[in-house]
OpenMM code with the backbone's topology and positions (N, CA, C; nanometers):
from openmm import Vec3, app, unit

residues = "MET SER THR GLU ALA LEU GLY ARG VAL GLU SER PRO GLU ALA ALA ARG ASP GLU LEU GLU LEU ALA ARG ALA ARG VAL THR ARG SER LEU GLU ARG VAL GLU GLN THR LEU GLN PRO LEU GLY ASP TRP ARG GLU ALA VAL ARG ARG ASN PRO LEU LEU THR ALA THR ALA ALA PHE THR ALA GLY TYR VAL LEU ALA ARG LEU PHE SER ARG ARG".split()
positions = [
    Vec3(9.5913, 13.5843, 10.6975),
    Vec3(9.5152, 13.7036, 10.7278),
    Vec3(9.6071, 13.7989, 10.8025),
    Vec3(9.6169, 13.9219, 10.7558),
    Vec3(9.7036, 14.0208, 10.8189),
    Vec3(9.6224, 14.1099, 10.9115),
    Vec3(9.6918, 14.1917, 10.9889),
    Vec3(9.6208, 14.2834, 11.0787),
    Vec3(9.5456, 14.3887, 10.9990),
    Vec3(9.5937, 14.4217, 10.8778),
    Vec3(9.5217, 14.5176, 10.7941),
    Vec3(9.3879, 14.4596, 10.7501),
    Vec3(9.3848, 14.3301, 10.7241),
    Vec3(9.2592, 14.2663, 10.6837),
    Vec3(9.1588, 14.2720, 10.7977),
    Vec3(9.2068, 14.2621, 10.9210),
    Vec3(9.1152, 14.2708, 11.0349),
    Vec3(9.0531, 14.4091, 11.0441),
    Vec3(9.1278, 14.5099, 11.0093),
    Vec3(9.0756, 14.6460, 11.0155),
    Vec3(8.9671, 14.6725, 10.9130),
    Vec3(8.9574, 14.5928, 10.8094),
    Vec3(8.8586, 14.6144, 10.7034),
    Vec3(8.7321, 14.5322, 10.7194),
    Vec3(8.7184, 14.4602, 10.8270),
    Vec3(8.5981, 14.3809, 10.8492),
    Vec3(8.4821, 14.4772, 10.8718),
    Vec3(8.3744, 14.4527, 10.7991),
    Vec3(8.2645, 14.5490, 10.7985),
    Vec3(8.1609, 14.5268, 10.9074),
    Vec3(8.1537, 14.4070, 10.9613),
    Vec3(8.0509, 14.3819, 11.0622),
    Vec3(8.1007, 14.2755, 11.1604),
    Vec3(8.0357, 14.2676, 11.2747),
    Vec3(8.0736, 14.1622, 11.3700),
    Vec3(8.0565, 14.0221, 11.3117),
    Vec3(7.9541, 14.0046, 11.2284),
    Vec3(7.9316, 13.8737, 11.1651),
    Vec3(8.0465, 13.8380, 11.0725),
    Vec3(8.0944, 13.9368, 10.9965),
    Vec3(8.2070, 13.9121, 10.9062),
    Vec3(8.3327, 13.8804, 10.9864),
    Vec3(8.3503, 13.9482, 11.0986),
    Vec3(8.4655, 13.9211, 11.1846),
    Vec3(8.4576, 13.7789, 11.2395),
    Vec3(8.3381, 13.7372, 11.2817),
    Vec3(8.3210, 13.6006, 11.3313),
    Vec3(8.3503, 13.4994, 11.2213),
    Vec3(8.3045, 13.5289, 11.0994),
    Vec3(8.3305, 13.4386, 10.9873),
    Vec3(8.4801, 13.4260, 10.9604),
    Vec3(8.5495, 13.5399, 10.9604),
    Vec3(8.6946, 13.5381, 10.9397),
    Vec3(8.7644, 13.4593, 11.0495),
    Vec3(8.7210, 13.4803, 11.1722),
    Vec3(8.7800, 13.4086, 11.2850),
    Vec3(8.7556, 13.2586, 11.2730),
    Vec3(8.6358, 13.2215, 11.2330),
    Vec3(8.6032, 13.0795, 11.2160),
    Vec3(8.6880, 13.0163, 11.1055),
    Vec3(8.7101, 13.0893, 10.9965),
    Vec3(8.7962, 13.0381, 10.8892),
    Vec3(8.9396, 13.0195, 10.9389),
    Vec3(8.9874, 13.1150, 11.0166),
    Vec3(9.1231, 13.1044, 11.0710),
    Vec3(9.1336, 12.9842, 11.1649),
    Vec3(9.0330, 12.9638, 11.2480),
    Vec3(9.0335, 12.8485, 11.3388),
    Vec3(9.0350, 12.7177, 11.2604),
    Vec3(8.9569, 12.7122, 11.1537),
    Vec3(8.9524, 12.5916, 11.0716),
    Vec3(9.0888, 12.5637, 11.0088),
    Vec3(9.1560, 12.6691, 10.9613),
    Vec3(9.2891, 12.6511, 10.9028),
    Vec3(9.3880, 12.6007, 11.0073),
    Vec3(9.3835, 12.6566, 11.1268),
    Vec3(9.4738, 12.6132, 11.2333),
    Vec3(9.4449, 12.4681, 11.2709),
    Vec3(9.3182, 12.4332, 11.2795),
    Vec3(9.2807, 12.2947, 11.3126),
    Vec3(9.3338, 12.1977, 11.2087),
    Vec3(9.3183, 12.2314, 11.0810),
    Vec3(9.3694, 12.1437, 10.9744),
    Vec3(9.5209, 12.1308, 10.9829),
    Vec3(9.5881, 12.2411, 11.0099),
    Vec3(9.7342, 12.2380, 11.0215),
    Vec3(9.7773, 12.1484, 11.1375),
    Vec3(9.7109, 12.1611, 11.2506),
    Vec3(9.7449, 12.0784, 11.3665),
    Vec3(9.7179, 11.9311, 11.3402),
    Vec3(9.6117, 11.9009, 11.2687),
    Vec3(9.5818, 11.7616, 11.2361),
    Vec3(9.6900, 11.7034, 11.1455),
    Vec3(9.7391, 11.7838, 11.0499),
    Vec3(9.8475, 11.7360, 10.9622),
    Vec3(9.9748, 11.7116, 11.0425),
    Vec3(10.0056, 11.8001, 11.1344),
    Vec3(10.1245, 11.7821, 11.2179),
    Vec3(10.1101, 11.6551, 11.3015),
    Vec3(9.9926, 11.6354, 11.3593),
    Vec3(9.9688, 11.5161, 11.4409),
    Vec3(9.9860, 11.3895, 11.3587),
    Vec3(9.9330, 11.3881, 11.2363),
    Vec3(9.9466, 11.2704, 11.1501),
    Vec3(10.0921, 11.2466, 11.1130),
    Vec3(10.1672, 11.3533, 11.0931),
    Vec3(10.3082, 11.3403, 11.0572),
    Vec3(10.3887, 11.2834, 11.1734),
    Vec3(10.3578, 11.3256, 11.2947),
    Vec3(10.4346, 11.2830, 11.4110),
    Vec3(10.3856, 11.1521, 11.4722),
    Vec3(10.2709, 11.1041, 11.4332),
    Vec3(10.2136, 10.9823, 11.4894),
    Vec3(10.3088, 10.8630, 11.4838),
    Vec3(10.3742, 10.8359, 11.3703),
    Vec3(10.4636, 10.7195, 11.3670),
    Vec3(10.5783, 10.7288, 11.4666),
    Vec3(10.6232, 10.8479, 11.4991),
    Vec3(10.7322, 10.8623, 11.5950),
    Vec3(10.6896, 10.8193, 11.7350),
    Vec3(10.5626, 10.8313, 11.7650),
    Vec3(10.5122, 10.7923, 11.8959),
    Vec3(10.4876, 10.6437, 11.9091),
    Vec3(10.4958, 10.5698, 11.7990),
    Vec3(10.4689, 10.4263, 11.8008),
    Vec3(10.5958, 10.3427, 11.8166),
    Vec3(10.6984, 10.3954, 11.8827),
    Vec3(10.8240, 10.3220, 11.8953),
    Vec3(10.8076, 10.1958, 11.9782),
    Vec3(10.7165, 10.1978, 12.0746),
    Vec3(10.6963, 10.0765, 12.1559),
    Vec3(10.6412, 9.9622, 12.0712),
    Vec3(10.5515, 9.9952, 11.9822),
    Vec3(10.4956, 9.8932, 11.8925),
    Vec3(10.6038, 9.8395, 11.7995),
    Vec3(10.6908, 9.9265, 11.7510),
    Vec3(10.8004, 9.8823, 11.6642),
    Vec3(10.8937, 9.7877, 11.7394),
    Vec3(10.9185, 9.8158, 11.8673),
    Vec3(11.0035, 9.7278, 11.9490),
    Vec3(10.9345, 9.5931, 11.9683),
    Vec3(10.8046, 9.5947, 11.9929),
    Vec3(10.7297, 9.4680, 12.0101),
    Vec3(10.7339, 9.3834, 11.8841),
    Vec3(10.7239, 9.4495, 11.7688),
    Vec3(10.7227, 9.3744, 11.6431),
    Vec3(10.8606, 9.3246, 11.6029),
    Vec3(10.9668, 9.3958, 11.6418),
    Vec3(11.1018, 9.3610, 11.5991),
    Vec3(11.1993, 9.3642, 11.7161),
    Vec3(11.1840, 9.2751, 11.8139),
    Vec3(11.2717, 9.2829, 11.9311),
    Vec3(11.4189, 9.2547, 11.8987),
    Vec3(11.4466, 9.1602, 11.8101),
    Vec3(11.5858, 9.1278, 11.7771),
    Vec3(11.6517, 9.2444, 11.7033),
    Vec3(11.5818, 9.3012, 11.6091),
    Vec3(11.6345, 9.4164, 11.5359),
    Vec3(11.6603, 9.5337, 11.6299),
    Vec3(11.5685, 9.5568, 11.7228),
    Vec3(11.5828, 9.6664, 11.8178),
    Vec3(11.7029, 9.6434, 11.9091),
    Vec3(11.7182, 9.5217, 11.9597),
    Vec3(11.8307, 9.4904, 12.0469),
    Vec3(11.9628, 9.5041, 11.9714),
    Vec3(11.9652, 9.4586, 11.8468),
    Vec3(12.0859, 9.4699, 11.7657),
    Vec3(12.1207, 9.6164, 11.7406),
    Vec3(12.0203, 9.6966, 11.7094),
    Vec3(12.0436, 9.8395, 11.6858),
    Vec3(12.0938, 9.9084, 11.8126),
    Vec3(12.0369, 9.8744, 11.9269),
    Vec3(12.0804, 9.9347, 12.0532),
    Vec3(12.2241, 9.8939, 12.0853),
    Vec3(12.2569, 9.7670, 12.0661),
    Vec3(12.3928, 9.7203, 12.0908),
    Vec3(12.4916, 9.7918, 11.9992),
    Vec3(12.4561, 9.8003, 11.8704),
    Vec3(12.5441, 9.8647, 11.7728),
    Vec3(12.5653, 10.0117, 11.8066),
    Vec3(12.4573, 10.0809, 11.8412),
    Vec3(12.4692, 10.2224, 11.8770),
    Vec3(12.5568, 10.2390, 12.0011),
    Vec3(12.5385, 10.1530, 12.1003),
    Vec3(12.6209, 10.1588, 12.2207),
    Vec3(12.7671, 10.1327, 12.1901),
    Vec3(12.7929, 10.0357, 12.1063),
    Vec3(12.9300, 10.0025, 12.0690),
    Vec3(12.9965, 10.1196, 11.9975),
    Vec3(12.9270, 10.1751, 11.9003),
    Vec3(12.9818, 10.2877, 11.8235),
    Vec3(13.0072, 10.4073, 11.9146),
    Vec3(12.9132, 10.4391, 12.0009),
    Vec3(12.9317, 10.5518, 12.0929),
    Vec3(13.0478, 10.5259, 12.1892),
    Vec3(13.0610, 10.4042, 12.2370),
    Vec3(13.1711, 10.3709, 12.3268),
    Vec3(13.3054, 10.3868, 12.2555),
    Vec3(13.3134, 10.3418, 12.1319),
    Vec3(13.4371, 10.3567, 12.0547),
    Vec3(13.4679, 10.5034, 12.0270),
    Vec3(13.3666, 10.5814, 12.0000),
    Vec3(13.3875, 10.7234, 11.9704),
    Vec3(13.4356, 10.8010, 12.0922),
    Vec3(13.3845, 10.7677, 12.2079),
    Vec3(13.4131, 10.8462, 12.3274),
    Vec3(13.5106, 10.7797, 12.4237),
    Vec3(13.5716, 10.6682, 12.3832),
    Vec3(13.6687, 10.6052, 12.4723),
    Vec3(13.7968, 10.6887, 12.4723),
    Vec3(13.8732, 10.6782, 12.5805),
    Vec3(13.9927, 10.7623, 12.5974),
    Vec3(14.1200, 10.6814, 12.5694),
    Vec3(14.1293, 10.6181, 12.4604),
    Vec3(14.2511, 10.5429, 12.4276),
    Vec3(14.3404, 10.6213, 12.3387),
] * unit.nanometer
topology = app.Topology()
chain = topology.addChain("A")
for resn in residues:
    res = topology.addResidue(resn, chain)
    for name in ("N", "CA", "C"):
        topology.addAtom(name, app.Element.getBySymbol(name[0]), res)
């Protein structure tokens, strides 16, 4: 909805309807974003389910970073 579309609203009821539609679209968009980001917030559960894999990944990342940034 553009600002020009707002200028063409014929009544307060139509403006409220347009506003309600815009709110519904924003709500749906936010719900999709939340669903997309939800798995990223479950890292603690992933660690609980795979402690050995997590420890191995952390060790490997630390080793690689240490090798990259060592001053030899």
